[in-house]
PADOVEX-70234 format. One line per 4 residues: their letters; for each residue x, y, z of C-alpha. Coordinates in Angstrom, 3 decimals. Layout:
<sites>
A) X,Y,Z; ...
</sites>
This chain:
<sites>
XXXX) 6.484,-2.118,-78.164; 6.279,-1.961,-74.377; 8.371,-4.439,-72.480; 6.239,-6.893,-70.437
XXXX) 6.993,-7.165,-66.706; 7.108,-10.764,-65.517; 4.374,-11.637,-62.955; 6.176,-14.686,-61.593
XXXX) 8.824,-12.703,-59.602; 6.041,-10.824,-57.786; 4.264,-14.080,-56.946; 7.543,-15.608,-55.821
XXXX) 8.293,-12.745,-53.457; 4.760,-12.784,-52.041; 4.780,-16.525,-51.508; 8.187,-16.315,-49.826
XXXX) 6.781,-13.796,-47.358; 3.723,-15.985,-46.761; 5.852,-19.035,-46.134; 8.080,-17.090,-43.739
XXXX) 5.065,-15.821,-41.769; 3.531,-19.286,-41.585; 6.667,-20.701,-39.945; 6.799,-18.166,-37.086
XXXX) 6.475,-19.829,-33.705; 3.578,-18.732,-31.511; 4.633,-15.688,-29.503; 7.748,-15.124,-31.693
XXXX) 8.334,-11.433,-32.220; 9.209,-10.151,-35.711; 12.233,-7.887,-35.993; 11.403,-4.351,-34.885
XXXX) 11.478,-1.803,-37.629; 14.586,-0.181,-36.222; 16.426,-3.527,-36.248; 15.474,-4.555,-39.799
XXXX) 18.497,-5.440,-41.975; 19.523,-3.088,-44.755; 18.183,-4.094,-48.181; 20.602,-6.042,-50.347
XXXX) 21.676,-4.607,-53.707; 19.557,-5.711,-56.726; 20.333,-9.237,-57.884; 20.974,-10.244,-61.460
XXXX) 17.806,-11.063,-63.497; 16.545,-14.625,-63.014; 15.396,-16.535,-66.132; 11.592,-16.871,-66.401
XXXX) 11.643,-20.690,-66.277; 13.580,-20.656,-62.973; 11.141,-18.066,-61.529; 8.143,-20.282,-62.348
XXXX) 9.869,-23.336,-60.845; 10.663,-21.426,-57.620; 7.104,-20.157,-57.322; 5.725,-23.671,-57.833
XXXX) 8.000,-25.054,-55.122; 6.995,-22.315,-52.641; 3.286,-22.891,-53.284; 3.731,-26.615,-52.696
XXXX) 5.614,-25.960,-49.441; 2.896,-23.552,-48.303; 0.130,-26.113,-48.931; 2.158,-28.702,-47.012
XXXX) 2.578,-26.378,-43.988; -1.121,-25.490,-44.052; -2.110,-29.162,-44.100; 0.122,-29.839,-41.087
XXXX) -1.063,-26.860,-39.095; -4.821,-27.431,-39.610; -5.192,-30.597,-37.520; -2.835,-29.189,-34.858
XXXX) -5.122,-26.171,-34.459; -8.174,-28.460,-34.688; -9.884,-25.795,-36.753; -12.152,-26.260,-39.757
XXXX) -14.735,-24.255,-41.657; -17.892,-23.535,-39.684; -16.096,-23.634,-36.332; -15.373,-20.486,-34.258
XXXX) -12.060,-18.909,-35.121; -9.272,-19.658,-32.608; -8.442,-16.974,-30.028; -5.540,-14.793,-31.113
XXXX) -2.299,-15.073,-29.161; -2.190,-12.384,-26.483; 1.253,-11.053,-25.728; 2.281,-11.206,-22.077
XXXX) 2.189,-7.848,-20.379; 5.526,-6.493,-19.187; 6.278,-7.093,-15.526; 5.295,-4.287,-13.195
XXXX) 7.985,-1.955,-11.869; 6.027,-1.327,-8.647; 8.253,-1.614,-5.573; 7.169,-2.652,-2.079
XXXX) 8.917,-3.292,1.256; 9.803,-6.987,1.458; 9.209,-8.216,5.005; 8.226,-11.683,6.209
XXXX) 5.248,-11.962,8.537; 5.880,-11.920,12.294; 6.402,-15.325,13.872; 5.185,-16.630,17.197
XXXX) 7.517,-15.707,20.098; 7.924,-17.647,23.342; 7.171,-15.468,26.358; 9.836,-17.305,28.357
XXXX) 12.445,-16.057,25.893; 11.084,-12.631,24.950; 8.189,-11.386,27.099; 8.095,-7.844,25.661
XXXX) 6.865,-6.672,22.227; 7.479,-3.084,21.034; 6.311,-1.326,17.877; 5.578,2.086,16.402
XXXX) 1.962,2.934,15.579; 0.903,3.159,11.932; -2.043,5.115,10.570; -1.188,4.749,6.877
XXXX) -3.877,3.355,4.581; -2.009,2.980,1.270; -1.916,-0.815,1.315; -5.679,-1.224,1.607
XXXX) -6.613,0.976,-1.348; -3.833,-0.559,-3.483; -5.169,-4.049,-2.722; -8.674,-2.848,-3.594
XXXX) -7.383,-1.474,-6.918; -5.774,-4.790,-7.823; -8.801,-6.898,-6.877; -11.131,-4.535,-8.763
XXXX) -8.959,-5.126,-11.829; -9.372,-8.893,-11.403; -5.828,-9.431,-10.129; -4.444,-10.675,-6.839
XXXX) -2.063,-8.162,-5.214; 1.642,-8.909,-4.807; 2.298,-10.411,-1.382; 4.646,-7.567,-0.416
XXXX) 1.963,-4.974,-1.151; -0.229,-6.283,1.677; 0.503,-4.704,5.053; -2.014,-6.091,7.519
XXXX) -1.933,-3.141,9.927; -2.759,-0.710,7.081; -5.628,-2.926,6.002; -7.047,-2.941,9.538
XXXX) -6.452,0.762,10.198; -8.168,1.847,6.965; -11.580,1.693,8.624; -13.184,4.085,11.112
XXXX) -13.979,2.450,14.454; -16.197,3.653,17.262; -13.668,3.035,20.031; -13.821,4.852,23.387
XXXX) -12.832,8.512,22.984; -10.711,10.548,25.433; -12.644,13.129,27.379; -10.309,16.028,26.583
XXXX) -7.131,16.943,24.739; -4.933,16.806,27.869; -4.638,13.067,27.217; -4.636,12.829,23.405
XXXX) -6.003,9.291,23.126; -7.790,6.546,25.023; -6.607,2.927,25.245; -9.069,0.021,25.211
XXXX) -8.538,-3.736,24.919; -10.610,-6.824,24.181; -9.682,-10.498,24.531; -11.543,-13.084,22.463
XXXX) -11.088,-16.581,21.006; -9.111,-16.839,17.776; -11.377,-17.820,14.854; -8.547,-19.467,12.908
XXXX) -6.688,-21.402,15.641; -8.701,-23.333,18.220; -7.388,-22.846,21.746; -5.628,-19.556,20.973
XXXX) -6.878,-16.101,21.895; -6.648,-12.655,20.316; -5.726,-9.537,22.289; -7.165,-6.502,20.501
XXXX) -5.461,-3.204,21.455; -7.166,0.014,20.326; -6.123,3.673,20.500; -8.590,6.443,19.698
XXXX) -7.339,9.984,19.219; -8.982,13.142,20.492; -10.978,14.732,17.663; -10.330,18.428,17.120
XXXX) -13.329,20.371,15.893; -12.763,22.283,12.657; -13.160,25.660,14.354; -10.638,24.728,17.056
XXXX) -7.876,23.304,14.871; -4.704,25.336,14.222; -4.262,27.003,10.873; -2.438,25.121,8.131
XXXX) 0.632,26.124,6.126; 0.613,23.556,3.309; 2.786,23.081,0.249; 1.343,20.762,-2.400
XXXX) 4.270,19.138,-4.205; 2.836,17.671,-7.415; 4.601,15.298,-9.791; 3.731,16.477,-13.335
XXXX) 6.202,14.227,-15.182; 5.077,12.504,-18.371; 3.977,9.315,-16.622; 1.360,11.305,-14.666
XXXX) -0.788,11.856,-17.757; -3.284,8.938,-17.459; -6.669,9.610,-15.885; -5.846,7.626,-12.729
XXXX) -2.893,9.888,-11.928; -2.683,13.664,-12.329; -6.348,14.145,-13.416; -7.504,12.132,-10.387
XXXX) -5.242,14.121,-8.065; -6.566,17.367,-9.515; -10.083,16.316,-8.557; -8.908,15.433,-5.062
XXXX) -7.023,18.689,-4.590; -10.112,20.651,-5.598; -11.956,18.918,-2.753; -9.011,19.739,-0.507
XXXX) -9.202,23.414,-1.459; -12.887,23.544,-0.589; -12.058,22.463,2.989; -9.585,25.284,3.605
XXXX) -10.273,27.980,6.152; -9.613,31.618,5.350; -6.502,31.730,7.557; -4.911,28.652,5.934
XXXX) -2.042,29.167,3.503; -1.375,27.019,0.409; 1.534,26.931,-2.050; 1.934,24.638,-5.062
XXXX) 5.301,23.383,-6.314; 5.563,21.142,-9.389; 8.374,19.001,-10.709; 9.137,17.223,-13.983
XXXX) 12.443,17.869,-15.789; 12.869,20.721,-13.327; 10.908,22.390,-10.563; 8.618,25.411,-10.518
XXXX) 6.442,27.314,-8.091; 3.004,27.143,-9.677; 1.337,29.048,-6.827; 2.955,31.409,-4.363
XXXX) 1.550,31.283,-0.796; -2.164,31.988,-1.128; -4.819,32.424,1.541; -7.519,29.801,1.875
XXXX) -10.154,32.450,1.310; -8.946,32.726,-2.297; -10.144,29.217,-3.119; -10.904,29.909,-6.776
XXXX) -7.331,31.000,-7.474; -6.026,27.810,-5.893; -8.495,25.670,-7.840; -7.617,27.417,-11.123
XXXX) -3.909,26.696,-10.687; -4.661,23.061,-9.846; -6.817,22.759,-12.975; -4.079,24.172,-15.234
XXXX) -1.453,21.537,-14.346; -0.298,19.343,-17.243; 1.953,16.266,-17.364; 5.214,16.062,-19.350
XXXX) 8.946,15.495,-18.855; 11.167,13.659,-16.352; 10.948,13.173,-12.583; 13.053,15.602,-10.550
XXXX) 11.430,14.552,-7.280; 14.441,15.169,-5.056; 14.802,18.722,-6.292; 11.058,19.173,-5.928
XXXX) 11.225,18.178,-2.252; 13.987,20.707,-1.625; 11.992,23.489,-3.217; 8.753,22.509,-1.465
XXXX) 10.417,22.509,1.953; 11.968,25.886,1.161; 8.472,27.208,0.451; 7.137,25.767,3.705
XXXX) 10.004,27.276,5.695; 9.492,30.702,4.125; 5.982,30.805,5.582; 6.701,28.748,8.706
XXXX) 4.403,29.513,11.611; 5.182,27.841,14.966; 1.481,28.046,15.882; 0.362,26.419,12.617
XXXX) 0.631,22.940,11.132; 3.436,23.130,8.567; 3.336,20.297,6.067; 4.456,19.254,2.587
XXXX) 2.043,16.958,0.728; 3.766,15.041,-2.067; 1.646,13.439,-4.808; 3.436,11.076,-7.204
XXXX) 3.226,7.821,-9.160; 6.802,6.606,-8.990; 10.515,7.018,-8.607; 12.709,10.088,-8.525
XXXX) 15.195,9.927,-11.381; 16.536,13.496,-11.458; 18.225,15.393,-8.622; 18.519,13.655,-5.232
XXXX) 17.709,10.019,-6.029; 19.514,8.078,-3.291; 16.888,6.964,-0.710; 19.318,7.389,2.191
XXXX) 20.089,10.975,1.191; 16.381,11.681,0.800; 15.656,10.208,4.234; 18.404,12.266,5.867
XXXX) 17.122,15.418,4.186; 13.542,14.768,5.350; 14.621,13.904,8.908; 16.496,17.208,9.137
XXXX) 13.423,19.083,7.892; 11.172,17.196,10.309; 13.267,18.547,13.167; 12.506,22.048,11.910
XXXX) 8.788,21.377,12.338; 7.815,20.729,8.709; 6.189,17.308,8.233; 5.653,15.245,5.087
XXXX) 2.690,13.249,3.773; 2.673,11.287,0.506; -0.190,10.292,-1.787; 0.612,7.628,-4.367
XXXX) -1.291,7.041,-7.605; -1.184,4.748,-10.621; 0.113,1.251,-11.337; 3.291,-0.028,-12.923
XXXX) 5.804,2.448,-11.525; 4.633,2.974,-7.940; 7.597,3.047,-5.572; 5.678,2.183,-2.435
XXXX) 8.878,1.156,-0.647; 10.314,4.652,-1.062; 7.012,6.284,-0.079; 6.992,4.279,3.167
XXXX) 10.550,5.290,3.999; 9.919,8.962,3.316; 6.678,9.236,5.292; 8.118,7.384,8.272
XXXX) 11.063,9.790,8.215; 8.850,12.852,7.802; 6.309,12.335,10.628; 3.614,11.906,8.023
XXXX) 1.226,9.396,6.574; 0.939,7.578,3.270; -2.220,6.969,1.257; -2.917,5.506,-2.168
XXXX) -5.517,7.252,-4.314; -7.244,4.825,-6.674; -10.684,6.426,-7.077; -12.409,9.762,-6.660
XXXX) -14.123,8.374,-3.564; -10.723,7.577,-2.067; -9.514,11.077,-2.979; -12.557,12.462,-1.163
XXXX) -11.866,10.261,1.873; -8.169,11.143,2.083; -8.228,14.818,1.095; -11.587,16.007,2.372
XXXX) -13.276,13.752,4.915; -10.084,12.882,6.795; -8.395,16.240,6.412; -8.259,16.755,10.176
XXXX) -6.724,13.405,11.055; -4.264,13.568,8.173; -3.124,17.146,8.675; -3.250,17.857,12.378
XXXX) -1.173,15.723,14.762; -2.276,15.337,18.373; 0.610,13.050,19.402; 4.085,12.433,17.986
XXXX) 6.412,9.436,18.280; 3.681,7.106,19.533; 5.084,3.744,20.639; 3.335,0.707,22.065
XXXX) 4.943,-1.867,24.335; 3.174,-4.996,25.567; 4.586,-7.220,28.305; 3.040,-10.693,28.526
XXXX) 2.658,-12.587,31.786; 4.326,-16.035,31.490; 1.896,-17.406,34.071; -0.931,-16.773,31.573
XXXX) 0.670,-16.682,28.111; 3.071,-19.183,26.558; 3.601,-17.409,23.221; 2.399,-14.400,21.226
XXXX) 2.436,-13.140,17.653; 1.847,-9.540,16.592; -0.299,-9.519,13.450; 1.297,-7.066,11.011
XXXX) 3.531,-4.075,11.844; 6.555,-5.855,10.352; 7.987,-2.550,9.071; 7.263,-0.812,12.402
XXXX) 8.996,-3.087,14.896; 11.204,-1.458,17.551; 13.765,-2.719,20.033; 12.690,-2.952,23.658
XXXX) 15.057,-0.157,24.688; 13.665,2.135,21.959; 10.462,2.537,23.937; 11.907,4.930,26.520
XXXX) 14.441,6.531,24.191; 12.898,9.856,23.155; 15.451,10.183,20.362; 13.960,7.213,18.521
XXXX) 11.389,8.318,15.971; 7.993,6.608,15.788; 4.573,7.081,14.206; 2.240,9.991,14.763
XXXX) -1.480,10.184,15.445; -3.773,12.826,14.036; -7.010,14.218,15.376; -9.647,11.477,15.523
XXXX) -7.260,8.773,14.292; -7.716,5.202,15.459; -4.916,2.654,15.753; -5.589,-1.078,16.074
XXXX) -3.137,-3.840,16.923; -3.978,-7.531,17.298; -1.890,-10.146,19.078; -2.551,-13.858,18.756
XXXX) -1.595,-15.583,22.003; -1.214,-19.187,23.105; -2.388,-19.661,26.710; 0.146,-21.009,29.191
XXXX) -2.011,-24.138,29.598; -1.204,-25.023,25.966; 2.553,-24.460,26.251; 3.225,-28.179,25.850
XXXX) 1.894,-28.003,22.283; 4.643,-25.555,21.344; 7.871,-26.744,22.979; 9.043,-29.338,25.473
XXXX) 9.884,-28.043,28.962; 13.568,-27.486,29.752; 15.295,-30.337,31.555; 17.770,-28.054,33.249
XXXX) 17.222,-24.713,34.911; 19.141,-21.985,33.132; 22.020,-20.729,35.314; 21.535,-17.296,36.791
XXXX) 17.954,-17.017,35.597; 15.524,-16.127,38.353; 11.844,-16.772,38.192; 9.856,-13.561,38.029
XXXX) 7.901,-12.593,41.099; 4.384,-12.030,39.810; 2.880,-11.984,43.277; -0.603,-10.512,43.091
XXXX) -0.411,-10.148,39.298; -1.008,-13.677,38.093; -4.516,-12.718,36.996; -3.020,-10.273,34.469
XXXX) -2.768,-11.428,30.874; -0.509,-8.592,29.755; 0.455,-5.011,30.495; 0.102,-2.385,27.737
XXXX) 2.160,0.811,27.782; 1.839,3.651,25.288; 4.453,6.393,25.051; 3.978,9.641,23.135
XXXX) 4.975,13.286,22.846; 2.602,16.190,22.619; 3.220,18.295,19.476; 6.125,20.681,19.986
XXXX) 7.436,18.880,23.080; 10.613,16.802,23.333; 9.846,14.791,26.487; 7.480,11.844,26.238
XXXX) 4.550,10.855,28.455; 3.212,7.396,29.183; -0.204,5.750,29.482; -0.559,2.314,31.132
XXXX) -3.309,-0.249,30.715; -3.687,-3.638,32.411; -5.403,-6.525,30.598; -6.890,-9.086,33.011
XXXX) -7.345,-12.709,32.038; -10.886,-12.696,33.365; -11.849,-10.032,30.796; -11.655,-12.593,27.981
XXXX) -14.868,-13.182,26.044; -16.156,-16.734,26.059; -16.997,-16.562,22.351; -16.037,-14.415,19.392
XXXX) -19.685,-13.507,18.848; -19.732,-11.848,22.279; -17.102,-9.291,21.219; -18.243,-5.869,19.889
XXXX) -18.764,-5.382,16.144; -15.717,-3.116,15.719; -13.327,-5.628,17.243; -14.763,-8.574,15.312
XXXX) -14.629,-6.646,12.051; -10.995,-5.696,12.690; -10.234,-9.390,13.240; -11.872,-10.234,9.895
XXXX) -9.730,-7.628,8.098; -6.591,-8.937,9.825; -7.474,-12.453,8.697; -7.964,-11.249,5.119
XXXX) -4.598,-9.492,5.052; -2.842,-12.585,6.369; -4.655,-14.773,3.860; -3.591,-12.542,0.962
XXXX) -0.003,-12.794,2.188; -0.256,-16.579,2.291; 0.575,-16.749,6.000; 0.385,-20.207,7.547
XXXX) -1.644,-19.396,10.713; -4.780,-18.676,8.627; -4.247,-21.425,6.056; -7.418,-23.210,7.190
XXXX) -9.503,-20.039,7.543; -11.051,-19.576,4.105; -12.119,-16.419,2.283; -15.677,-17.628,2.822
XXXX) -15.067,-17.776,6.587; -13.608,-14.270,6.518; -16.539,-12.867,4.537; -19.007,-14.459,6.962
XXXX) -17.203,-12.989,9.968; -17.034,-9.520,8.379; -20.663,-9.608,7.255; -21.803,-10.391,10.771
XXXX) -19.783,-7.465,12.177; -20.690,-4.726,9.687; -22.749,-2.768,12.185; -24.102,0.619,11.074
XXXX) -21.554,1.008,8.214; -22.688,4.563,7.378; -20.255,5.067,4.486; -20.434,1.520,3.136
XXXX) -16.716,0.760,3.665; -17.437,-2.539,5.378; -19.872,-3.702,2.707; -17.196,-2.898,0.121
XXXX) -14.702,-4.971,2.119; -16.978,-8.013,2.042; -17.166,-7.659,-1.754; -13.360,-7.548,-1.905
XXXX) -13.136,-10.783,0.070; -15.631,-12.422,-2.297; -13.602,-11.169,-5.267; -10.445,-12.739,-3.842
XXXX) -12.383,-15.954,-3.255; -13.545,-15.950,-6.891; -10.053,-15.255,-8.202; -8.774,-18.153,-6.145
XXXX) -11.295,-20.355,-7.938; -10.984,-19.168,-11.542; -7.368,-18.038,-11.433; -5.864,-14.575,-11.095
XXXX) -4.226,-12.684,-13.929; -1.474,-11.182,-11.785; 1.917,-12.782,-11.266; 2.167,-13.721,-7.593
</sites>
């Protein structure tokens, strides 16, 4: 006769598991498989009567818990099922420079403002990526000058390459602070025609570590680099270096006329392994130096989604290495991709050290803009170490505030010091800077006048210059030269527009973008200037908008406005 297996122990075990599950707190994680305790040795057989009693007690406890939980959930038959608990996403490992916004400065205490130009665009496309995903960007990710300088502007162009850029200014009322004015300073670079540009010696340094696998990383870069290859001239030279656990030369120096070979190598790249970025930089620069041509543009283009964790990893060592290579004539540009591990802070430090520019590739259209449409401005510098210095006239201006450029500020004495590195401008690049100023007539709203004259301090003799609002100086070096040149530009008080509407479209649109960047950063000066106000200002200044960038910007502002109403999913 076969021995019967008792059913009660099975029921008891099942009901125990059910009771345990029903008592888990919302959001409580079960033990991971790897942390599960070892099974206990088999226990002695339990009499059948005790098994039935235990099962009955468990079932009663389960019914009791269910009765208590039902009213708390307010759920009954016929009603929609409650939404499942959604686990909180892990915090992002993205890293950004952490700088507070510039504050207003009294002209009586510090009449001179000095900064390095910036033509990077990474911040704008990163902000667009976040807003498109329905999330507000981290405050540190918003750099106002990169937002403003993302757009093409039809500023006055220099007549010839002997002076690499033209300087223009506009003065207009501030839309966010009644009584204040904005001084808009614009630089427009000389645009080199494709046939006239120097040849390029380029090394593409591509991160193919495991994290580069998603479609918005290596596959997106591959599409962009194919567009890049199509723009090459026959006398250009391209090498490809990859890095993951180690480094490799995927393509030896190849002429631009052999485009298909270059495209085939790009298409065969695959992601896996670690991130030996430091070693990759060393090998890429070695490749560039092997084929160095003093008459060509020699540049390393690094494409990555994150940190370097193998080889040279210390940022200071990396900066020193890149500075040394910059002196040899090999420059560096960096394209960032992806979310979650983007080390934007490191990218900024490296590009500023390497006389290059930084961009963030979030879409194929952005890849086309950065690697095809703007190839000339990105690749071919027309001026190095470009610095701007603005001196304000205390007879006209009580205080000023530079909007953005927090990571590009220089000391006053750095302006004439040719050893101090600064930003570079490429062919056709535009640079925009905006100062908010408080007229001298409104000085009493800022501070009380001094009761006592400061000993030894002489009043400046502004004889014949009291009609000047400020004096703009731009210092730069021509490529390959070590001595700087200077361009001067006077801004007269009488040039101020009576209304913001009277200013040109380009200047008004730049003001709208600057307002948006400040608003995203939560800066106090624009606290009363809403997203709706910004969108209205930008919409009225769109102009021709051939590529639709300005229309897209207005949509971004509306998205931020909507997220402010319904709530953003990102952690601010």
